[in-house]
C-alpha positions in Angstrom: 14.9 3.7 123.7 13.3 5.9 121.0 14.9 9.0 122.7 18.3 7.1 122.5 17.8 6.7 118.9 17.2 10.6 118.7 14.2 10.2 116.6 16.0 8.4 113.7 13.8 5.7 112.3 16.4 4.4 110.0 18.9 4.1 112.7 16.3 2.3 115.1 15.3 -0.2 112.3 18.9 -1.0 111.5 20.0 -1.4 115.2 16.8 -3.3 116.4 17.2 -5.4 113.3 20.6 -6.5 114.3 20.1 -6.7 118.0 16.4 -7.3 118.8 17.1 -8.5 122.5 17.7 -5.9 124.9 20.5 -7.8 126.7 22.5 -8.4 123.3 22.1 -4.8 122.3 23.4 -3.6 125.9 26.4 -5.8 125.5 27.0 -5.0 121.8 30.6 -3.8 120.7 30.5 -0.1 120.8 32.6 0.1 117.7 30.3 -2.2 115.7 27.1 -0.3 117.0 29.0 2.9 116.1 29.5 1.9 112.7 25.9 0.7 112.0 24.6 4.1 113.4 27.0 5.9 111.1 25.9 4.0 108.1 22.1 5.1 108.8 22.6 8.6 109.7 23.6 11.6 107.7 26.4 13.9 108.7 26.2 13.1 112.5 29.4 13.8 114.4 28.4 12.2 117.7 27.9 8.6 116.6 30.0 7.2 119.3 28.1 9.0 122.0 24.8 7.9 120.4 26.1 4.4 120.4 26.7 4.8 124.2 23.2 6.3 124.8 21.6 3.3 123.1 23.6 0.8 125.0 22.8 2.6 128.2 19.1 2.8 127.5 18.9 -0.9 126.5 20.7 -1.9 129.7 18.5 0.2 132.0 15.3 -1.2 130.3 16.6 -4.8 130.7 17.3 -4.4 134.2 13.9 -2.6 134.7 12.0 -5.5 133.3 14.2 -8.2 134.7 11.8 -10.9 136.4 8.7 -9.0 135.0 8.9 -9.3 131.4 10.0 -12.2 129.2 12.8 -10.6 127.4 13.3 -13.5 124.9 9.7 -13.3 123.8 10.1 -9.6 123.4 13.0 -9.9 121.1 11.0 -12.4 119.1 8.1 -9.8 118.8 10.3 -7.1 117.9 11.8 -9.3 115.0 8.3 -10.1 113.9 7.2 -6.5 113.8 10.3 -5.5 111.9 9.6 -8.3 109.2 6.0 -7.1 109.0 7.0 -3.5 108.7 9.4 -4.3 105.8 7.0 -6.4 104.0 4.3 -3.7 104.3 6.6 -1.1 102.9 7.4 -3.4 100.0 3.8 -3.8 99.3 3.3 0.0 99.4 6.3 0.5 97.0 4.8 -2.1 94.5 1.4 -0.4 94.5 2.8 3.1 94.3 4.8 1.9 91.3 1.7 0.7 89.7 -0.2 3.8 90.3 2.5 6.0 88.8 2.4 3.9 85.5 -1.4 4.3 85.4 -0.9 8.2 86.0 1.5 8.3 83.3 -0.9 6.6 80.8 -3.8 8.7 82.0 -2.0 12.1 81.9 1.3 11.8 80.1 3.4 14.8 80.1 1.7 18.0 81.2 3.7 21.0 79.8 2.5 23.4 82.5 3.4 21.1 85.4 6.8 20.0 83.8 7.7 23.9 83.5 8.1 23.7 87.2 11.6 23.3 88.3 12.3 19.9 89.9 9.3 18.3 88.3 10.1 15.7 85.9 8.4 12.8 84.3 7.9 10.6 87.4 6.8 13.3 89.8 4.8 15.4 87.2 2.1 12.7 86.7 1.8 12.0 90.2 1.2 15.8 91.1 -1.2 16.0 88.1 -3.2 13.0 89.2 -3.8 14.3 92.8 -4.2 17.9 91.8 -6.6 17.2 88.9 -7.5 20.4 87.2 -6.9 22.3 90.2 -10.7 23.3 90.6 -10.9 21.6 93.9 -8.6 24.1 95.5 -9.8 27.8 96.0 -6.3 29.1 96.8 -2.6 28.0 96.6 -2.6 27.9 100.3 -5.4 25.4 100.3 -3.5 23.4 97.8 -0.5 23.3 100.0 -2.5 22.3 102.9 -3.9 19.2 100.7 -0.3 18.0 100.2 0.2 17.9 104.0 3.3 20.2 104.1 2.2 23.0 106.3 2.9 23.4 110.0 0.3 21.8 112.2 -1.3 23.6 115.0 -2.3 22.1 118.4 -3.7 23.5 121.5 -5.7 22.6 124.6 -7.3 24.4 127.5 -3.9 24.9 129.1 -1.3 24.8 126.2 -1.0 26.3 122.7 1.8 25.1 120.4 1.3 27.1 117.2 4.4 25.7 115.3 4.9 22.0 115.3 5.9 19.3 112.7 4.0 19.4 109.2 0.5 18.0 109.3 1.1 15.0 106.8 -2.6 15.0 106.1 -2.4 14.6 102.4 -1.6 11.7 100.3 2.1 10.4 101.1 3.0 9.8 97.4 2.1 13.5 96.6 4.0 14.6 99.5 7.2 12.8 98.6 6.9 13.9 94.9 6.8 17.5 96.0 9.6 17.2 98.6 11.9 15.6 95.8 10.8 18.3 93.4 11.4 21.1 96.1 14.9 19.6 96.9 15.9 20.0 93.2 14.1 23.4 92.6 15.9 25.2 95.4 19.3 24.4 93.6 18.0 26.0 90.3 15.6 28.8 91.1 17.2 32.1 92.6 14.1 32.9 94.6 13.7 29.5 96.1 17.6 29.4 96.7 17.5 32.6 98.6 14.5 31.6 100.6 16.3 28.2 101.6 19.6 30.1 102.2 17.8 32.6 104.6 16.1 29.8 106.6 19.6 27.9 106.9 21.8 30.9 107.6 19.5 33.3 109.6 16.8 31.2 111.1 18.8 28.2 112.1 16.7 25.8 110.2 18.3 22.4 109.4 18.2 21.1 105.8 15.0 19.1 106.1 13.1 22.0 107.6 14.3 24.5 105.0 13.6 22.0 102.1 10.0 21.4 103.6 9.5 25.2 103.5 10.7 25.5 100.0 8.5 22.4 99.1 5.5 24.4 100.4 6.3 27.2 98.2 6.6 25.1 95.3 3.3 23.5 95.9 1.7 26.8 95.9 3.3 27.8 92.7 2.3 24.5 91.2 -1.3 25.4 91.8 -0.9 28.9 90.4 0.9 27.9 87.2 -1.8 25.6 85.6 -4.5 27.9 87.0 -3.1 30.9 85.2 -2.1 28.9 82.2 1.3 30.4 82.2 4.7 28.5 82.1 6.8 28.6 85.0 9.5 31.3 84.6 12.7 31.8 86.5 13.0 35.3 88.1 15.7 36.9 90.3 14.7 38.4 93.7 13.7 41.6 91.9 11.1 39.6 89.8 13.0 40.0 86.5 13.1 37.0 84.2 16.5 35.4 84.1 18.0 32.4 82.1 19.1 29.3 83.7 22.8 30.3 83.3 22.2 33.6 85.1 20.1 31.8 87.7 22.8 29.2 88.3 25.2 32.0 88.6 23.3 34.0 91.1 22.8 30.8 93.3 26.5 30.1 93.3 27.5 33.6 94.2 25.0 34.6 96.7 22.6 31.7 97.9 24.9 28.6 98.3 24.9 27.5 101.9 28.6 26.6 102.8 29.6 23.4 104.7 30.4 25.7 107.8 27.0 27.2 107.8 25.4 23.8 107.5 27.4 22.5 110.5 26.4 25.5 112.4 22.7 25.1 111.5 23.0 21.4 112.5 24.5 22.4 115.8 21.8 24.9 116.6 19.2 22.3 115.7 20.8 19.7 118.0 21.2 22.3 120.8 17.4 23.2 120.7 16.0 19.8 120.0 18.5 17.3 121.1 20.5 15.1 118.7 19.0 14.7 115.2 
């Protein structure tokens, strides 16, 4: 079933929340299922095909377990697990909100942190709280590793897969803060915009992959800025300081990913990894 959901957690939660029973999901109206999928995915053109795949998978598993597993009880378990998940996430959000309020009271506005593009009054205190005085990290790379946005490596006696998903070993609130900041920074900083543009247009990265790579660079710069005591400064690709107006013009002229390029990148990702 997870394969049929194409790795989309939001789609899986929405679909199973409405059709927790395999038989009911298998017999769901394709148009209705397609609408639910479209609502919980982003720019996916194959929603009818995805709906068909989900229904086919549900029907196959229902037939496979027929007479061996109580599908009614399974549906109840699915509903209970989804409810538990929703309540757990709500608790995490509440505690995270309280933590951010404490961070703001403790650290306030850090001029050096806030000089970083994309870092605002909400993400700044979070980054400051986790990074502390930066003395816990010997290098910018170690700081990025702590955030958990570096590619994880995995190997065994017979296999070696050097490039996998990010490690996610660091604090989740810190990683989210950096991702949000990186998503904004790449629209304002010519160097980060050029890096994002190159990954999207030359290397076939999808938006999320490219943004994570930008976020990793931003995390390294975040360590460097307070460590050196120098405010973050916008620069062009030659390293020359530029104003925000000039930076915006450079990005608009040379480093904006067109809708066609995004579509091509998305097609490349789907071809390589299956539907996103």
